[in-house]
C-alpha positions as CSV (number, residue, x, y, z in Angstrom):
1,S,-68.5,161.6,66.9
2,P,-64.8,160.9,67.7
3,G,-64.5,160.0,63.9
4,L,-65.1,163.9,63.3
5,F,-62.0,164.8,64.9
6,L,-59.9,162.3,62.6
7,L,-61.4,163.1,59.4
8,I,-60.3,166.5,60.4
9,T,-64.2,168.0,59.9
10,G,-64.5,169.7,63.0
11,Y,-68.0,171.3,63.4
12,G,-67.3,172.9,66.9
13,H,-70.1,171.5,68.4
14,M,-68.4,168.7,70.5
15,V,-65.2,170.3,72.4
16,P,-63.4,169.1,75.6
17,L,-64.0,171.1,78.8
18,S,-61.8,169.7,81.3
19,D,-57.6,169.7,81.1
20,G,-57.7,166.1,80.8
21,G,-60.0,165.8,77.9
22,K,-57.8,168.6,76.0
23,V,-54.7,166.5,76.7
24,F,-56.3,163.4,75.6
25,C,-57.8,165.1,72.5
26,I,-54.5,166.4,71.6
27,F,-52.6,163.0,71.8
28,Y,-56.0,161.4,70.1
29,C,-55.5,163.6,67.1
30,F,-51.6,163.6,67.1
31,L,-51.9,159.6,66.5
32,G,-55.4,159.3,65.0
33,I,-54.9,161.7,62.2
34,P,-51.8,160.2,60.6
35,A,-53.3,156.8,60.8
36,T,-56.4,158.0,59.3
37,L,-54.4,159.7,56.4
38,L,-52.5,156.4,55.9
39,F,-55.6,154.2,55.9
40,V,-57.1,156.6,53.2
41,T,-54.0,156.3,51.2
42,C,-54.1,152.7,51.3
43,L,-57.7,152.6,50.0
44,L,-56.9,155.1,47.2
45,R,-54.2,153.0,46.1
46,V,-56.4,150.2,45.8
47,L,-59.4,152.2,44.3
48,L,-57.7,154.2,41.9
49,P,-56.7,151.4,39.4
50,L,-60.4,150.0,39.8
51,L,-62.2,153.0,39.4
52,S,-60.1,155.5,37.3
53,Y,-57.6,153.5,35.2
54,R,-59.1,150.4,34.4
55,P,-62.4,151.4,33.2
56,V,-60.6,153.5,30.6
57,Q,-58.2,151.2,29.3
58,Y,-60.9,148.6,28.9
59,I,-63.0,150.9,26.9
60,H,-60.1,152.0,24.8
61,A,-58.8,148.3,24.1
62,R,-62.4,147.0,23.6
63,W,-64.1,149.4,21.3
64,G,-61.0,151.1,20.0
65,F,-62.4,154.8,21.2
66,P,-59.3,157.5,21.5
67,R,-58.1,157.4,25.1
68,A,-58.5,161.1,25.5
69,H,-62.2,161.0,24.5
70,V,-62.8,158.0,26.8
71,A,-61.1,159.5,29.7
72,L,-63.0,162.9,29.3
73,G,-66.4,160.6,29.2
74,H,-65.2,158.5,32.3
75,S,-64.3,161.4,34.3
76,M,-67.7,163.4,33.6
77,V,-69.6,160.1,34.5
78,L,-67.7,159.7,37.8
79,G,-68.1,163.4,38.7
80,L,-71.8,163.1,38.2
81,A,-71.9,159.9,40.0
82,T,-70.1,161.3,43.0
83,L,-72.1,164.4,42.8
84,T,-75.5,162.4,43.1
85,L,-74.6,159.8,45.4
86,F,-72.8,162.0,47.9
87,I,-74.3,165.2,47.7
88,L,-77.9,165.1,46.3
89,V,-78.9,161.7,47.7
90,P,-77.4,162.4,51.2
91,A,-79.0,166.1,51.1
92,I,-82.5,164.7,50.5
93,C,-81.8,162.4,53.4
94,F,-80.8,165.2,55.9
95,W,-83.6,167.2,54.4
96,A,-86.6,164.5,55.6
97,L,-84.7,163.6,58.8
98,E,-83.4,167.1,60.3
99,D,-85.9,169.6,61.3
100,N,-85.9,173.1,59.9
101,W,-83.4,172.4,57.1
102,T,-83.9,173.5,53.7
103,F,-82.9,171.3,50.5
104,L,-80.2,174.0,49.9
105,E,-79.1,173.7,53.3
106,S,-78.8,170.2,53.4
107,I,-76.8,170.4,50.1
108,Y,-74.6,173.2,51.6
109,F,-74.0,171.0,54.7
110,C,-73.0,168.0,52.5
111,F,-70.4,170.0,50.4
112,I,-69.0,171.7,53.6
113,S,-68.4,168.5,55.3
114,L,-67.0,166.5,52.3
115,S,-64.4,169.5,51.5
116,T,-63.4,169.2,55.3
117,I,-64.3,172.8,56.0
118,G,-66.7,171.9,58.8
119,L,-68.0,175.6,59.7
120,G,-70.5,174.5,62.3
121,D,-73.5,176.3,61.4
122,F,-75.1,173.3,60.5
123,V,-74.7,170.2,62.6
124,P,-76.9,166.9,62.3
125,R,-79.1,166.3,65.3
126,G,-80.5,163.1,64.6
127,S,-83.0,161.1,66.5
128,S,-83.9,161.7,70.4
129,Q,-83.6,158.1,71.4
130,P,-80.1,157.4,72.6
131,S,-79.8,153.9,70.6
132,L,-81.1,155.7,67.0
133,H,-78.6,158.7,67.8
134,G,-75.7,156.3,68.0
135,L,-76.5,154.7,64.9
136,Y,-77.1,158.0,63.4
137,E,-73.5,159.6,64.3
138,L,-72.1,156.2,63.0
139,S,-73.7,156.4,59.7
140,L,-72.5,160.1,59.5
141,T,-68.8,158.9,59.9
142,C,-69.2,156.4,57.7
143,Y,-70.7,158.8,55.0
144,L,-68.0,161.3,55.6
145,L,-65.1,158.8,55.2
146,I,-66.7,157.1,52.1
147,G,-67.5,160.4,50.5
148,L,-64.2,162.1,51.3
149,L,-62.6,158.7,49.2
150,A,-65.1,159.3,46.4
151,M,-64.0,163.0,46.4
152,L,-60.5,162.1,46.2
153,V,-60.9,159.5,43.5
154,T,-62.9,162.2,41.2
155,L,-60.4,164.7,41.7
156,E,-57.4,162.4,40.7
157,T,-59.5,161.2,37.8
158,A,-60.1,164.7,36.9
159,Y,-56.5,165.8,37.2
160,Q,-55.2,162.9,34.8
161,L,-57.0,164.7,32.0
162,Q,-55.0,166.1,29.3
163,E,-57.0,169.3,29.3
164,I,-56.6,169.7,33.2
165,R,-52.8,169.3,33.0
166,A,-52.4,171.6,30.1
167,A,-54.4,174.2,32.1
168,V,-52.0,173.6,34.9
169,R,-49.0,174.2,33.0
170,F,-50.3,177.3,31.6
171,F,-51.3,179.0,34.6
172,A,-48.0,177.5,36.5
173,P,-45.1,177.3,33.9
174,S,-42.5,178.5,36.5
175,C,-43.0,175.3,38.6
176,N,-39.6,173.8,39.8
177,S,-40.1,170.1,38.6
178,P,-39.9,169.2,35.1
179,P,-43.3,169.0,32.9
180,E,-43.0,165.1,32.7
181,E,-42.4,164.9,36.2
182,D,-45.5,167.3,37.1
183,D,-47.6,164.9,34.8
184,R,-46.4,161.6,36.5
185,L,-47.2,163.1,39.9
186,G,-51.3,163.7,40.4
187,I,-53.2,165.0,43.5
188,V,-53.0,161.8,45.4
189,T,-49.6,160.8,44.4
190,R,-48.1,164.0,46.0
191,D,-50.0,163.4,49.2
192,Q,-48.8,159.8,49.1
193,L,-45.0,161.0,48.8
194,A,-45.6,163.6,51.5
195,L,-47.4,161.3,53.8
196,T,-44.7,158.5,53.4
197,T,-41.8,161.1,53.7
198,N,-43.3,162.3,57.1
199,L,-43.7,158.6,58.3
200,G,-40.3,157.3,56.9
201,L,-41.7,155.3,54.6
202,C,-41.1,154.6,50.6
203,S,-43.6,153.1,48.1
204,P,-42.9,150.6,45.7
205,E,-44.2,153.1,42.9
206,S,-41.8,156.0,43.9
207,L,-38.9,153.5,43.5
208,T,-40.2,152.3,40.3
209,E,-40.3,155.9,38.9
210,R,-37.1,156.9,40.3
211,G,-35.4,154.0,38.8
212,A,-37.4,154.6,35.4
213,T,-35.9,158.2,35.4
214,R,-32.5,157.3,36.5
215,R,-29.8,157.5,33.3
216,D,-26.4,156.0,33.1
217,P,-23.9,158.5,33.1
218,P,-22.0,158.9,30.2
219,T,-18.8,157.1,29.4
220,T,-15.5,158.7,28.5
221,H,-13.0,157.6,25.9
């Protein structure tokens, strides 16, 4: 499926053979991968407030629980939901649809695919009928895209935990950026800044954060 090239999974079972196909693949990925990353970044900017920040704020304001405890519980629930919906349930489906796949091999395939490793030792074959085979490949591409988004949202939510940030500062105390700047920039934010820098863009959030950290110069008498 062409979507596998854009999602940088690459199982290795589908390769261009002719010179023209190789040139097309280079330009297709050269233009398609940045567009896919930009699309994923835009989706994350919409999903993170809805799935990560607002639930914690609502529970904290509605019932008065400590924010740190609410964030920890929310991160655990989100992690379990991601594990169930995008690892266990798809593994059961692959176990039932693919011949000679064990349940462990199905879980292994789901993890290798969502982590974009894509070793290629297990590749879904799907149905032998052409119409169903095309639908199977489309479903696989949608699963990889949605699963990748879920993994990124879960990782960013976990990174915002005080315990995780304290562990990062403990194991990496010699970072060049100040601690408060390190806390403000999460996993997804760093990816966004790198992507927007490469594309010559500047996000409103980065402008706001830069404006918030700017101080007036001291006045001399």
